[in-house]
C-alpha positions, 0 to 999 in steps of 0.5 A: 341579774347584772348585765355582765353576768348575762353577757357571760352566760350568753357567751357560754350558750353561743359556745355550746351552740357553735361547738357542740355541748360535748366539747364543753365537757371537762373535769369538774373543778367544783363539788356537789357535796362537801365533807366538812370537818366539825371535830378533828385532830385535837378536838376529836371526840370520844362520843358524839350525840345526834338528835332529830330536828326535822325528820325522824330516825336514822339510817346507818351505812357508809359513804363511797369515794363519790359520797354515795351512801350505802345503807346497812341498817336503821333505827327509829330512835330520835336521839342517838350517840356514836362512841369509840369502842373503848370504855367511855362514860356519860358525864354532863350529857356527853360521852367522855373518857373517865368517870360518869353516871353510865358506862359503855364498855368495849367487850361484848358476847358475839353469837356464832351465826353470821347473817346476810342482812341487818333485818335478820341480825336484828330479829335474832338480837331482839331475843336477847336482853341487850342484843344488837346487830353488828357489821364487822368488815362486811358480815352481820353478827349479833352481839350482846351487852357492853362490858368494861372487862373481859372478866365481866363479859365472861361472867355475863356469858355464864349468867345468860347461858350463852355457852356458844358465844365468844367474848369479842373486843373491837378494833381501833377503827370500830364505833358503837351507836347507842341510845343517848344517855344510856349504855345500850348499843343499837348498832356496831360498825367496824369497817377496818381501815377501808370504811367509816360509819356514815349516818343519814338522818331520816328513815326515807331517802330524799326526805327533808332533815335537819339534825341537832349536833353540839347545839347547832342544826345541820343539813345532810349526813354525818361520817365518823372516822376513827383510827385508834383514838377519838372520833373525827366527825364530818358533816356530809352536805350538799354544797348549797346547804353548806353555803346556807350554813356559812353565810349568816356566820360570815355576814350579818343576816339583816344586811342588803340582799345583794351584799348577801348574794355577793357573800354567798358566791364568795363563800361557794367559790372559796370552798371550791378553791380550797377543797383539798386543804384538809384531804389528809384528814379525810374531809374538804373544808373545816368549820372555822376561820381557817376555811370559813365559819360554818355552823349550820342553820341556827342563824339562817333566815329567809334572806340568807336562804334567798341569797343562796338560792338566787345565786345557786351554782354561781362561781367567780372565775378568772380566765375560766379558772376558779378564783380564790375569793378571799374576803375580810370585814373592812378594808379601811379605804383600800384593799391590797394586792395579795402578794404584798400580804402573803408570800404565795407561789400562786399567780393570783392576778384577780387579787389586785389592790383597789381603792374603795370609795364606798366603805367610807359611807358607813364609817360612822356605823362600823365599830373601831373603824379608825383605830390606834395601837401603841407598841413599846419598843421593848415589846418590838425588840422582844418579838423580833428576838423571839422570831430569831432576829438578833436585834438590840434596842429598837430606836426607830420604826417607819413605813419604808415602802407604800403600795399603789393603794396607799397601804404599807408594803414594808415597815422597817425597824432599826436598832441601836447598832444600826441594823434594820429589819423590814417586814410586810404588814401581815406579820405586824398585824399578827405579831402586834394585834393590829386590826388591819393591814392599812396603817401608818406609823406615828401618825405619818403618811409614809411619803418620800419627799423629792428634791427637798420640795413639798412634792411627795411620793407615796412609794419609791416603787416606780421612782428612779435616781441618777447616780454620779456617773449619770446612770439611771436606776430604779429605787428599791428597798429603804433608800438613802441619800447623800447630804451635807452632813453625810448619808441619811435615809430619804425623807419620810414622815413615818418615824416613830411617835415617841421615845418609848413606843411606836403608834400604829394608826389605821382603819378597817378590820382584817387582812385587806385582800379581796372583798370588803364585807362592809364595802359590799354592804355600802355598794348594795345600799347604793343600789349596785348588785352582787355582780357589780360588787364582785367585779369591783373587788376581784379584778378581771373576773366573770360570774357564772 
């Protein structure tokens, strides 16, 4: 444990002794359990298969607002699938809309008796050919079969002699659990608008489990939300197990332990800081780069698990509040202040730009660490027009302002009508496929020359000029000066490199905000610990 961390924890202990533990109690800003969206929106599924990897069988029920699981039933099957209660078919091992080898129909025969428990309903269902227990808005029933049409269900009713049964459909919230690769239901759940099916792998509460889903193994349970269409599939997982499923997908699992620990704390803190980003969809974070890559246990190993376990419960905080711990693959020599990358209404003073002297140690090991991208002026004009700018032909491009860490703060394009437009680096990175936000144009340095001498400023930020009346004012934007031949832009060496194209020359990979993963690796190789790494990249923070 680093010295800074020891001091921080010690300070908390002293505060607890002096003021009493009760005074430290506050509304928690972190969660012990996370809801991770696996498939949702346009990726929602007609059916979702599960297979036990560690542990056996499943418990069916629902999760309350505190994510406490309430059991309704169970199955000893090791391979099950949850499907929407519309007609779906089995095709290529998955349940889909359309044609397939096996069909799960959405009409059933429901017996009139209501039951007080799953066990009673299950016992009654066992006397039928294809009977199963169903929990319909708080009441257990027995249903028979899965028919594709009402007429088919009525024909089965007559053939089976179930004169007291009623043909039953389902609501747009209902789901059916079937034995995988068959059309045989084993449980049906319809909680209306208020409840969604939850599944806990393993028949014993507290037992170790891991479950295959879509080629990946996951800890925890699953929730299936539905409102008239396909299934939103959510992994309900302990936060530390979540971090174990993020870490090896965001950082190489063979890297030094201290770098992995820094990434683990970053991932845990970031998830906590953004945990309301998908609230409207019913979960906390998603499983892709919109939040963080999370794909379970496939790439986890002893080192990544160790990194998570040795930092368990630790978060990055700035003045007591959760920090937003952005990170990117490589900063190319310097990170950047968040306000120069994204227009954020939040005040995030811990996300300052820092000069990074460590990453260069690994430059020859990092693929495409130094890069160039040439974009034609016609392409630039086309993109600007698509973005709503009424520009002519582009005739010039230059870095018009450089940040304190030497990154481009604004880049200006000029057309043949003399109009100009300036943009931050993140827009250009996205529009033109640049590898990072650390670049120059046409091989220049982005410097401004002072009084015609060789002295140069990397930025006009903080520079002042004296006007004809003797008044002193700060220089802003893309400055112009009066010369013998008229008004001209203040001298800069970042002009475009050719008549037809603009060449971006840069280093690193990513958005350049927060921690550099390659820099963390380099620092760890130099013997620094994860606290050293995090407090270097995040200004004024504490880890604890």
